[in-house]
C-alpha positions in Angstrom: 94.5 68.5 97.6 94.8 68.7 101.4 97.8 70.7 102.6 99.3 69.3 105.8 101.9 70.9 108.2 103.7 69.2 111.0 104.9 70.6 114.3 107.3 68.1 115.9 109.5 65.9 113.7 110.9 63.3 116.1 110.6 59.7 115.1 106.8 59.7 115.2 106.5 63.0 113.3 108.9 61.8 110.6 106.9 58.7 110.2 103.7 60.7 109.8 105.4 62.9 107.2 106.6 59.8 105.3 103.1 58.2 105.3 101.5 61.4 104.1 104.1 61.8 101.4 104.2 58.2 100.2 100.7 56.9 100.8 98.2 59.8 100.5 97.5 60.8 97.0 95.1 63.6 98.1 97.5 65.2 100.6 100.8 66.9 100.5 103.2 68.1 103.3 103.7 71.9 102.9 105.7 72.6 106.0 107.4 71.1 109.0 108.8 72.6 112.2 110.7 71.2 115.1 112.8 72.9 117.8 115.6 70.6 116.7 116.4 71.8 113.2 118.0 68.5 112.3 114.7 66.7 113.0 112.8 69.0 110.7 115.4 68.8 107.9 115.3 65.0 108.2 111.5 65.0 108.0 111.4 66.8 104.7 114.2 67.3 102.3 113.1 70.5 100.5 113.6 72.5 103.7 110.2 74.3 103.5 110.4 74.4 107.3 108.1 77.3 107.9 106.0 77.5 104.8 102.7 77.4 106.7 103.9 79.9 109.3 105.3 82.2 106.5 102.0 82.1 104.6 100.1 83.1 107.7 102.7 85.6 109.0 103.4 87.5 105.8 100.3 89.7 106.5 98.6 89.1 103.1 95.7 87.3 104.7 95.7 89.3 108.0 96.1 88.0 111.5 94.8 84.7 112.7 91.7 85.3 114.7 90.3 81.7 115.1 91.3 78.2 114.1 89.8 74.7 114.4 91.8 71.5 114.4 90.5 67.9 114.3 92.3 64.6 115.2 90.4 61.4 114.4 91.5 57.8 114.6 89.5 54.7 113.7 90.4 53.2 117.1 92.5 54.0 120.2 96.1 52.9 119.8 95.9 50.6 122.8 93.3 48.9 125.0 94.4 51.0 128.0 94.2 54.4 126.1 92.1 56.5 128.5 90.5 59.9 128.9 93.7 61.5 130.1 95.7 60.1 127.1 93.4 62.0 124.7 94.7 65.3 126.3 98.3 64.3 127.3 99.2 62.2 124.2 96.9 63.5 121.4 95.6 67.0 122.0 99.0 68.2 123.3 100.3 68.2 119.7 97.4 70.3 118.6 98.2 72.8 121.4 101.8 72.9 120.2 100.7 73.7 116.7 98.2 76.4 117.9 100.9 78.0 120.0 103.3 78.1 117.1 100.8 79.3 114.5 99.2 82.0 116.7 102.6 83.1 118.0 101.1 83.8 121.4 100.5 82.4 124.8 97.6 80.2 125.6 95.8 81.7 128.6 93.1 79.1 129.1 91.8 75.8 127.9 88.3 74.6 128.5 87.6 70.9 127.9 84.2 69.6 126.8 83.1 66.0 126.4 80.5 64.8 123.9 78.2 62.0 124.8 79.9 58.6 124.9 80.5 56.6 121.8 78.4 53.4 122.3 80.9 51.5 120.1 83.9 52.4 122.2 85.7 49.1 123.1 87.7 50.9 125.9 84.5 51.5 127.8 84.2 54.1 130.6 88.0 54.5 130.9 88.0 56.4 127.6 85.6 59.4 127.7 85.5 61.0 124.3 85.1 62.7 121.8 86.7 65.7 123.5 86.7 69.3 122.5 89.2 71.9 123.7 88.3 75.6 123.6 91.6 77.5 123.6 92.0 81.2 124.3 95.1 83.2 123.6 96.5 86.3 125.4 95.5 88.5 122.5 91.9 87.3 122.4 92.3 84.8 119.5 90.3 81.6 119.9 90.8 78.0 118.7 89.1 74.7 119.0 90.8 71.3 119.0 88.7 68.2 118.6 89.9 64.7 119.4 88.1 61.4 118.8 90.5 58.6 118.9 87.9 55.9 118.5 85.7 56.8 115.5 83.5 53.8 114.6 
């Protein structure tokens, strides 16, 4: 079973929660968070808003030192989805999750690009896969991968 947590429960986030809950037999939503409490409550009825954060924050497993996140899609959502969209529309959500989970400030983000996917129908306008190396003020590190056009 894959445990999934969501940061951001607006219309798009609530739809993701619904799809995981209703359509994925091998995944379960274990926590949600949103700065608007009503959005989070609407996303999941059992109000386990901070289950993931509590599990990490209760000290039983120690402090978070490193993390890795991955975001893969079969294809880009639109034909005009470009390199900047990977950061501004996809990885930004990973950065929000990392900021929340590490409870610290992000001090630097270094972006790396893998070689181009030869099956990428968006062509040169979509340079990906992308890898973000994220550093926090306390020295913790994380990576966030995005490949919105897995073929």
